[in-house]
C-alpha positions in Angstrom: -27.8 -19.2 7.4 -26.0 -16.3 8.6 -24.4 -14.6 6.0 -20.9 -12.1 6.6 -21.3 -8.6 5.8 -18.3 -9.3 3.2 -20.1 -12.3 1.6 -23.0 -9.5 1.2 -20.8 -6.8 0.1 -18.9 -9.3 -2.6 -22.2 -9.5 -3.5 -23.6 -6.6 -4.1 -20.3 -5.3 -6.1 -21.2 -7.8 -8.6 -24.6 -7.1 -9.0 -23.6 -3.5 -10.0 -21.6 -3.2 -13.0 -20.9 0.7 -12.8 -19.4 -0.9 -8.8 -17.5 -3.4 -10.8 -15.9 -1.7 -13.7 -14.2 0.5 -10.3 -12.7 -2.9 -9.0 -10.0 -5.3 -10.2 -9.1 -8.1 -9.0 -5.0 -9.0 -8.9 -2.9 -11.4 -7.6 0.0 -11.4 -5.0 3.0 -11.7 -6.5 5.7 -12.2 -4.0 6.4 -11.6 0.3 6.7 -8.3 0.2 3.3 -7.4 2.0 3.3 -10.9 4.4 1.8 -11.6 6.6 -1.5 -9.2 5.5 -1.2 -10.5 1.8 0.0 -13.6 1.0 2.1 -15.0 -2.6 -0.5 -16.2 -4.6 -3.7 -14.3 -2.5 -6.5 -12.8 -4.9 -7.2 -9.0 -3.4 -9.7 -6.6 -5.1 -7.9 -3.2 -6.2 -10.7 -0.3 -5.4 -9.8 2.3 -8.2 -12.9 4.7 -7.3 -11.2 4.7 -3.8 -9.4 8.0 -3.8 -11.7 10.2 -6.3 -12.8 11.7 -3.2 -10.4 11.9 -0.4 -6.5 10.9 -0.8 -4.9 7.6 0.6 -4.6 7.3 4.1 -1.3 6.2 5.9 -1.1 2.6 6.2 -4.0 2.1 2.9 -2.2 -0.7 1.2 -2.2 0.5 -2.6 -1.6 -0.6 -5.9 0.6 1.5 -8.0 3.2 1.7 -10.8 6.0 0.8 -9.7 9.0 4.1 -10.8 11.6 1.5 -11.4 9.5 -0.8 -13.4 7.4 1.2 -15.7 4.6 -0.8 -17.0 4.5 -3.2 -13.9 2.6 -2.5 -11.0 3.1 -3.1 -7.3 1.0 -3.2 -3.9 2.5 -1.8 -0.8 1.7 -0.2 2.5 1.5 3.9 2.3 3.8 4.8 5.3 4.4 8.9 4.3 1.7 11.2 3.1 2.2 14.8 1.3 4.1 17.1 3.0 5.7 15.0 5.8 9.0 14.7 6.8 9.6 10.6 6.8 12.2 8.7 8.4 13.6 4.7 8.7 16.0 4.3 11.1 17.3 0.9 12.0 13.5 -0.2 11.3 11.5 2.7 13.6 9.4 4.8 11.3 9.3 8.9 12.7 7.0 11.1 11.0 7.7 14.6 11.5 9.9 13.5 14.5 7.3 11.5 16.2 7.6 7.7 16.0 4.7 5.6 14.2 3.9 2.4 15.5 3.5 0.0 13.0 1.8 -3.1 14.1 0.8 -4.8 11.0 5.1 -5.3 10.0 6.0 -8.7 9.9 8.7 -9.9 12.3 12.0 -9.4 9.8 15.5 -8.1 10.3 15.2 -4.4 10.4 17.1 -2.4 8.2 20.1 -0.8 9.3 20.6 2.5 6.9 19.4 5.2 7.4 16.4 6.1 5.1 14.9 10.0 5.0 12.0 11.9 2.8 10.9 15.5 2.6 7.7 14.7 0.4 5.9 17.6 -2.1 2.5 18.0 -2.9 1.3 14.5 -4.4 3.9 12.1 -3.0 3.9 8.8 -1.0 6.3 7.2 0.7 5.4 2.9 0.2 6.6 0.1 2.3 6.4 -3.8 2.3 5.0 -5.1 5.5 8.3 -7.7 5.3 10.8 -5.1 4.9 13.7 -7.6 4.5 11.8 -9.0 1.0 10.9 -5.8 -0.2 11.6 -3.1 -3.0 10.0 0.1 -1.9 10.6 3.7 -1.7 13.5 2.6 0.4 15.1 1.9 -3.4 13.0 4.3 -5.8 11.8 7.0 -3.8 8.5 8.4 -3.3 5.7 7.4 -5.9 3.4 10.0 -7.2 -0.2 10.0 -6.4 -0.5 9.6 -10.5 0.7 6.1 -10.6 -1.8 5.1 -7.8 -4.5 2.7 -8.9 -6.6 2.5 -6.2 -6.9 0.9 -2.7 -6.4 -2.7 -2.3 -9.3 -4.3 -0.5 -8.8 -7.3 2.0 
């Protein structure tokens, strides 16, 4: 019987108590991250992922929702500290350069212009299903201190 690398990784994670403590199992609530994550799906959050290096563009992260303290959200990082990020009619540009987003759900594009000038420790987070997502377009950048970890698919 051939074992998948994901299966072996999960078994080794469960066998290592220190590694297990740095992970959290969460259930996705809502359609904002479709198609990457579906409503009701379970996923790992690696709470140790950003101890040595910061989040990268397109990482899926779990963070405390700035608009609802004490509540947690899952979104994809679209903008990094120090960047000028623009979302105009569904097109994402970073520092004036268009960014391809192959992970997006096929939804209606947002006709509202959004622009962020990110400071140190600030990130723009957006849902993959923009028509069903409450994200940085509504509550602004997310602070690095609010990010719990990287979602592992």
